[in-house]
N, C-alpha and C positions, 0 to 999 in steps of 0.2 A: 504493500500500500504506500502511495506517495504521501509525503507531508506537504503542508501548505507551501513551505519554502522551496520545495522541489518542483512545484508546478510551473510550467512555462506560461508565458503570456498567451492567452487563448480566448476564444469565444466558443460558442456552442452551436454554431450554425450547421456543422457538417455531421451531426449525429444521424445515422441512418434511420429512416422512417420505420416504425414498427409495422408488423403485418396488418394490424387493425387499421392503421392510418392509411396505408396504401389501398386497402380494400374499400374504405369509404370514399377516397378520392375516385377510385375506379367506378363505383356504383352511383355516385352523386354528382361529381364535378367533371369527370372525364367526358369529353364530347365523343359520341359514337354515331355511326351511320345507322340508318333504319335496319340494316342487316345485323347490327350488334357489333360490327367491326370497329375498333377504335380509330378515331381520327387524331386525337391527342395521343402521341406515342409515349410521352412522359409528362411529369408535372411542369417542366420547363415549357413544353408545348402549350399547356393550359395557360400559363402566364403570358406567353406570346400572343395567343389567341385573344385573351382579354385585353391586353395592352393595345393590340392593333385595333380592336373594335372601339376602344375609348379614344385612341389617338386620331382615328378617322373623323371624329367630331371637330377637330381643329381645322384651321385654314390649311389648304393644301401644302403650302410651302413649309409649314411647321410640323406636319404630321410625323415625319421620320424622326425629328428631334424629340418630340414628345413620346413617340413610341419607345425610344431608347430610355428616356427618363422613367416612363411608366414600368418598363421591364425591370429597371434598377430598383424602383420602389417595391415592386412585388418580391424581388429577391431579398430585399432588406427589411421585410416585416410587414408591409402593407398587405392586408388580406380583405378584399371586397367581400360582401356578404354572399351567401350561397347562390342566390338567383343570378347575381352578376357572374360568379365563377362558372355556373352551369350554362348560362344562356347568352352572355355577351359574345358576339361573333359567331353565333350558332344559327343565324336566321335561315340559312339554307336547309337545315335539318329540323329546326323547331321554330317555324315562323310565327306561331300563335302563343308564344310564351313571353313572360315579362322579366326584366332585370330588377324588379322591385320585390323585396321580400314580403311585405305585408301592406295592407291598407286599412282604413276605417270606413265603415258604411255611412251613408247619409242617415240623418235622423229618421228613425222608423216612426212614421205617423200613426196615430191611433185610429186606423181604419183597416179593414180586411184588404182593401185594394193596395194600400201602401205596404202592409206587412208582406204580401205575396210579391209585390214588385221588388222589394228589397231581397227576398229570397232568390229571385231571378238574377238580380245584380250580383249577389254573393256567389251564386253558382258560376257565373261568368268569370268572376274574380278568382275563385279557387281553380277553375279550369286553366287560367293563365299561369298558375303556379304561385299565386300570392295567398298568404293568409289574410284574415280579415277580423276586425273587431267591431262590436256593436254595443250600443246601450239599449237595454230593454225596459227600463223604468219609464219610458215615454208612453207605455201602454197601460190602459186602465187596469185597476186591480181586480182580482178574482171576485166575482159576484156583482160587479158594477152593472147597472142597467144599460142596455144598448137599445135606444129608442127605435132605430131603423129596423132592427131584427125582432123587437118585442121580446127580448130574452136577456139573460145575464151572461156576461163574458166569463170565459174559463181562466182568464188572467194571463200575464206575460209568460209564465213558465211553460204553459201548454204550447205557446207559439215557439218558444225556444226549442222544444222537442222537434219541430218541423225543420228548423235550421240545422239541428244536430244530425238528423237523418240525411238531409241534403248533403252536408259536408262529407259524411262517410261515403255516400254514394259517389260523389264527384271525385273524392280522393282515391277511391278504389279504382276509378277509371284512369288513374295515372298522375293526378295532381299531388300536392303536398297533403299529407295526412294530418287531420286533426288540428289544423292551424286556425283556431278561432278563439277569440276572447269575448266573453259576455260580461259587461259591467252593469251595475244596478245601484240605484241611489239608496243610501241608508235610511232615507226618510219615506220611501215608498211603502204603502200598506202591505205589500207582499214581500218585504225584505226578509222576513223570517223564513218564508218558504224558499226563497233564493238561497239562504244560508244552508238549509237542510237538503237541498236538491240532490247532491251527490251521495247522500246516505243510501239512496236506492241503487242497487247493483245495475251497472250498465247505462245509467241515465246521464245524459249530457257529457259523455266521455270524449266527444270531439271538441269540447270547450275547456279553456281555462276560465275560471270565474273570479271576478274581483268586485268588491264593494267600493262604491264611491263614498268615502268617508269625509264628512264636512267638519269644519272647526266647531260648528254649533253642536254636533253630536259629541265630539271629544270633550267639549266643555261640560256637557250634560253628564257624561260618564264621570269626569273628575269631581263634579259637584253633587253627584248622586241625585239627579233630577229626573222627572218623567221625560220620555222622549216621544214626540208627536209624530205619528205616521200619517201622512197626508198626500193628497193628489190634487192637481190643479182644477180650478172651477171655471166653467164657461158662464157667460152672462145669463144664458137661458137657465142653467141649473141654479144659479144664484137666485133668480127671480122665482122659479117654480118651487124651490125648497125653502124660500124665505130665509136666506143666509145673510147674517149681519157681518159685513166685511170688517167692522171695527171690533167684533167680539173675539178676543184671543182664545176663547174656548171652542170656537167654531172654525177659525181661520188662522193660518200662519203664512207669512209672506216669505218666499224663498226664490233663489235663482233657479231657473228652469230652462232646459235647452230648447224647448218648443214653446213659443209664445202666441202663435196664431190661434185665435178663438178663445184664448184664456184672458182673464182679467189681470191687467198689469198696472203698476203704479209708476210714478215719475222716475223712480230710481231703477227701473227695469226689473223689479221683483214681481213674481206671479203669486196671486192669491190661491192658496191650497186649502181645500177642505180637510179638516182633521177627522180621520176615520176612527182612531183610537190612540191612546197613549200607553206606553209600557215603561217600566223602570229602565233607564238607560244602562245601568250596570247589569241588569238581568239579560238584556239584549247583548251586551258586551260579552258576558259569560257564554252565551250560546254561540256567538261568533268564534270565540277563542276555543271552545271545546271542539267545534267542527274543524277548525284549523289544526288543532292538536292531533285529531284523529285522522283527518282526510287531506291535510295540507292545503285546503281551500275553505273559504274564499281568501284570495289575497286582498291586500289593502292598497287602494289608491287614494292618497290624501288630496282630493280633487280641488279644494280651495287653494292649497299651496301650489298645485300644478298650474292653475289659472293665474294666480298672483305672480308667479315667476315666469310665465310664458312670454317670450319675446314679442309675440303677436297678440298681446293682451287686449288691445283695443278692437280687434276684428274677429276674434275667435272665442268661442265658449266650448272648451274641451270637455268631453264627457265620455270618451272611449280611448282605448289604447290598442296598439298592435297586440298579437297573441301573447307575447312575453312581457309586455308592460313597460319596456324602456322607451317607447315612443308614444306619449300622449298626443293624439292627433285630432284635428277638426274634421268635420264631415268631408269624406272622400280624400282625406289626407293620405300620403304615401310614406312608407317606412323604407327609406333608402339608407342602407347601413354599410359600414366597413370597420374593421378593427386592425390595430397595429400590434404585432407580436412583440411584447416587451423583452422577451428573452434574447432577441436578436441584438440588443444594445448593451448587454452585460459583458464586460471585459474582465478577464481574470476571475472567473467564478470560483467559489469555494476557497479562494486564497486569503491571505491576510489583508489584502487591499483590493477588493473587487471594486469596479467602477462602472458607472452608467454613462454611455456615450450620448450626452445631451445634444451635442451639435448635430450628429447624424439623426437622432430622433426628430429634432425640429425640422430638418430637411425632408425627411420622409413624410412628416405631417403636411408640409406645404405641397409637395408633389401629389400626395394622396388626396388632398383637398381638391385639387384640379381634376383628378380622376373621377371623384365622386360627383363633382359638379357636371362633368361630361355625361354621367349616367342619366341625368335628367333628360338629355336629348334623345336617348334610345330607351326610354322607360318601358315601352311595350304594354302599358296599362290598357285594359280592355274597355273602360268606360270613358266617355267624354268628360264627365265631371272629375274623374281622377286625373286625367291628363291636364285639364285646365288648372286644377289645384296645384299640382307639382310644378307646372311651368310658371305660375304666378308667384310662388314663394320660394321655389328651388331649395327647400329645406333638405338637409341630409343629417345623418347621425354618425359621426366618426367617434370611435371609442378605442379601447385597447383590450387585449386578452393577454393571458400569461402573467398577470400581476402576481398571483401566488407563487408561481414558478420562479419569476424574476426575483422576488423577495428572498426565496430560499437560495438561489444562485449567489445572491449578494450577502448571504450569511445572516439574514435577519429572520426573526420569527414573525409570522403573519399575526397582526393585531397588536404588536409592540408599538411603543411610541415612535420609534424610528421608522417603522414600516408605514404608520399613519402619515408621517411627514413626507415620506417618499411618495406615497399615493397622491397626496395633495399636490406635490411638486409635478408629478407626471400629468395630472389633469390640468393644472394651471398652465404648463408649458404647451400642452396640446391646444388649449383655448387661445392663448396669445398668438401662437404660430398660425392657427387656423383662421382667426379673424384678420391677421395681417394679410394672409392670402385672399381672404374675402374682399378686402379693400383693393388689393392688386387686381383681382379678377374683375371687380366692378369698374375699375379704370380702363381695363383692357376690353371687356366684353359687355359691360352694362350692369346695372343693378337688378336685383329681383324686381319685377314689374310693380309689385304691391308697394315697394318702398318709394317709388316715383309718383304714386297716387296721392291725392289730397283728400282729407277726411274732415267732415264737419264735427266739431267738438260738441259732445252731448253731456247731459247731466250725469250720466253713468260714468263717463270718462273722468269728469272732475271729481266725482265721489271716490273713484278708485285711485286717482292720482291727484291728491290735493295740491301737490307741488306745482302742477300746471297753472293753477290760479295764482299761486305765489309768483310764478314767472310772468304773469300778465296775460295769460290766455283766457279768453272769455267764451261763454256759451254761444254756439252758432258760428264761431270763426272757423276758418279752414286751416289745417295743419298738415304738413307732409308726413308720409309714412316713415321716412327715414328718421325724422325727429322723434316720432312716437316709439320707434323701434330702438334707437340707440341712446336717446336721452331719457326716456321715461320707462323703459323696460327695467324691471328690478334686477334682472341678471346683468344687463349692460351697465347699470349703475354700480354693481359690485365689481365688474371687470375694470371699470374706470379707476378703482382704487389702486390697481397695479399697472394699468396701461392707459392713463388719462388721455395722452395725445392721440393714441390709436382710436379710442372710442369717440373723441371729438371729431376726428376725420371721418369716421363712419357716420356720425350724425349729420355732417355737412355734405358728404359726397355719396353716402349710401354703401350698402354691402351687396355682394353677389347673391347672397342667400340670407334667409331670416334665422335659420338655426344651423349649428355646425356639429354639435356633439351629443352623443348618446352612448351608453355602454350596454351592449347586448349580451345574452348568456353564452353565445358562441359554442355551444356544446359540440356539434358535429364538425364545425370548422376547426375548432381547437384540436379535436381528436385527429382529424385528417391532416390538413395542411400545416398545422403547428406541432405535429407529432405528440399530441396530447399534452401540450402546455396547458396550464390550468384555465378553466373557462372564464372568460370575461374578467370580472373583478374578484372572482372567487379564489380561495385557496384550492389546492388539489383536493378532490373529493376523498381520495385515498391514494396510496402510492402503488398499490396493486389491487385492482377491483374488476368488476364485470359490468359490461354495458349491454342492456337488452336492446337489440336492434330488430327491425322489421325486415324480413326477407321475402321477396316475392315467391309465392308457391309454398312457403312453410305455413303450418297451421297455428303455430305459436311463435312468440318472439325467440330469437336466438341469443344465447349468452356468449359474449365475446370477451376474451381476456385482454386487459390493457394495463400498462404501467405509466406512472407519471413521468413527465419530461425531465423533471429535476432528478429523479432516481436514475433514469437512463444516463443523464449527464454526469452524475456523481460516479456511476459505475464506469463511464468512459474516461473520465478525467482523473479520478482519485482512487477508487477501490472497486474493482470489478466484482467483488464478492459481497458487496453491501446489500443488506436486507432490512427492510423497514420493520421495526419492533423487535429486532434481534438483540439479545443481551450479550452475544458473543463478541468479544473485543475485536476480532478479525472481521466482523460483519456489521458492526454498529454504525449507525448514521449519526450525524451531529444533532443536537437537541432542537435546532431550528427546523428540522424536517417534521412538520406537523401536517395533519390532515384536517378536513372541515369539521369533524366532530371533536377534535382536540381543542378547538377555539371557543372561547366564551361567546355567547350570543351578543353581548355588549361589544365585543371586539369586532364581530362582523359588522355591527351597526356603525362603529367608529370609522372603520375603513370606508364604508359606503358614504358616510357623511363627509369625510375628507374629500372624496372625489366629487360628490354632488355639488359642492360649493362652486365648482368650475365647469360642470356639465350643464348645458342649457336645456336639454330635454330631460330624460330621466335615466334610471339605472335598473337593469334587471339583476337582482341578486337574491339568493336563497340562503338563509341562515340554517344550516343543517344542525339538528340537535339529536342526541341519542334517544333511543326508544324509551328508556327509563328516566328521561329528563323531567324534573319536577314541574307539575302543571302551573303552580302559582308563579314560579320563576318564568315559565314560558309566557304567561300573560303579560308580564312586565316588559318583554322584548318590544312589543308593539307600542307601549307607552313611551319607552325609551326612544324608539325610532321617531315617534311624533315629536318628542321634545328636542331631538337632534336636528330637526328640520328636513327629514327625508320626504320625498314625494310618494314613496310607496314602500311596502314591506312584504316579504314572503318568507315563510319558513317551511322546512320539511323535516318530519320525524318519521323514521321507518316504522310502519305499522303493517305487518304482513297480512293481517286479516282484512284490512281495508284497501291498501294501496301498495302495489309492488314497486313502482318507481322505475325510472330508466337506468339509474346507477345503483348498484348494490355491492356490498362488501362480502367477502367470503365468510367473515365472522357472523354477519347478520343472517346469511343463508343457512349456515350450519346450526345456528341457535334457534331457527324457526321451524316449527313442525306444521305441516299442512294436512288437513283431513278433508276429503271430498269424495263424492260418489260419481262414478263414471256412468255413461249411458247404459251399459250392460248390467248395472247394479253393483259392480265391484266397488268396495270401499277402500280407498287408498289413504294411507297415512305415511308420510315420508318427510325427511328433512328437506329444506328448500333446495339444497345443492344436489340431491340424489337424482339420478337419471331414471326416467320412466319410459318404457316403450308402449306407445299407444297409437292406434290408428296408422300403423306403418311408419311412425317417426319416433325418434328419441327426443324427449323433452325434459327439462329440469322440472322438478315437482312444483317449484315456485311459479314458473312461467305457464305450466299447464293449468294450475289452479287459477291463476289470474285470467287466462284466456277463457276458461269455462265460466268463471264467475261473472266476468264482464261481458260475455256474449260475443267476443270477436274471434273465437276459435274457428279456424278454417276459412276466414273471410279476407285474408291478405292476398 
């Protein structure tokens, strides 16, 4: 074994890809002909195909130059999101696919016509390879009277079942599987039904579910107050039911995404009829117990999302992409890319590891241009989607491999120094990205919305009182670039470290309205980054299994994978190293930790450090052990709220309820599954045991999950 002093100056760029990584590149990102024959002969060919497609957006004389720069960026850690890697430059073979990962639906109107119209739009979106998010609390609660039908509605969740089945059907025909997010307002009368929905086996499994949590609700929880469940009133209902709009026992005024036909006041708030009140803490406990057992619903702190939104004056965000890192307006698009931080670590595991900040900043700038070019080849199927992305040109650049890079540099994930490093990476990404946003605006023009003028409303002045202090008056016109760069809460924060840059953006405009977001990057990390840690996460484990869908298999397949930092340590320091070994010849340094070794508060601290400089949001999951104390678990979400996060998600391995995508050998060995097969045979086996059934070998855990959830044989 080498000592730190014996290590040569090195990076970790050349560690061979593990078999699982190559396999996923081959199945997901490698371009193939209709016959199945590969067109991309290797990963370098994939990079060249993507670089050429994005460089072709440039003026003819500049195309070759930018092609070379884009290839360089891809080789040095820039990784566009999966739809770009799969579909850019592939028009000859896949003409009807998109380079956009996900979108958000238009607001679902409270009518059968609009509900079914949005199902159709969602089907077209999924067919193009995009995931999609929706808000369902725009629909009347269960039991509400529908005058046109002379009956009572079955409520939003019954309509969600339609979207769920549609998604599975379209995905089964070749699109992305299960890529949907359903959001729901915490104040809707059916919110408790939404929380309990996934307790039913097989229901809404093509959805991720998240509650839209308001500051009003969080305050009610903290103060132990009743929580009012309410839905908007029409003028007709108000008159027919003799509703007193001034009576706080009948009506509460709230922000609402759809205002047509509803009663609205001068501040833009909507009158909502109170259906009932429940103790806020009781509701909180129900949410927490569901999250503890089923890992859902997630939390979207929606007031904070809208308060910090760069487009605060023209968007009311109510939905997100399926993973939650992109809160988006109606028909908004999720254009993503991540930078592999492990590429910039010099002298890993040595006494003086370093991060190459200069090269990182340069990759950010080149990558920013690449992602901006994706807007031009978006391939989105709906006119509304194309109009939205061209008008605002938002994208979400983030990073992956944070946990791995922290280990390479000899830090423990969650430590004070790792938190400082995380904030530094996010801050430098922001500054370099907006510098390029200014350069591109000067070269190619600003995002169109920033060149528009807007009439100042009472709601604007209510939300940004500093506008009145600056002399702006109701009814005056103001440019989008000023509203974006001078009155955005995020840009005001950026001005603390880059005041001259932000002032130039305010006067000249930016190429895009949003620049950063941190995605979960599970598949991308495992494949093109050789299993560097996902997004902002630590490594899930240093040796674990990933459950993957294989065409033709009746259950998910368990694939063996190792963390990138373990592979690197074996390559550079000690080829015999084993995680959790107590043998001196095999032992890893103490900073080799996995997700479950880290305190939930440390997970939140890392996310908060990055969120300060990320203008969209962050997809992050705080993994906790199966036996984690419930009372401590509840406090994670309160802590996340107090630390200023826009969202929070946790995962606790619960074999009876949820198998999960990633599992450790320890969890499988310690879990016993008991179930009855179609022939009446009762099976009881450890999760990792192999069972031969229906002509295939399955792990007990995956067979149990497939039969319980109803997807057996449907891949």
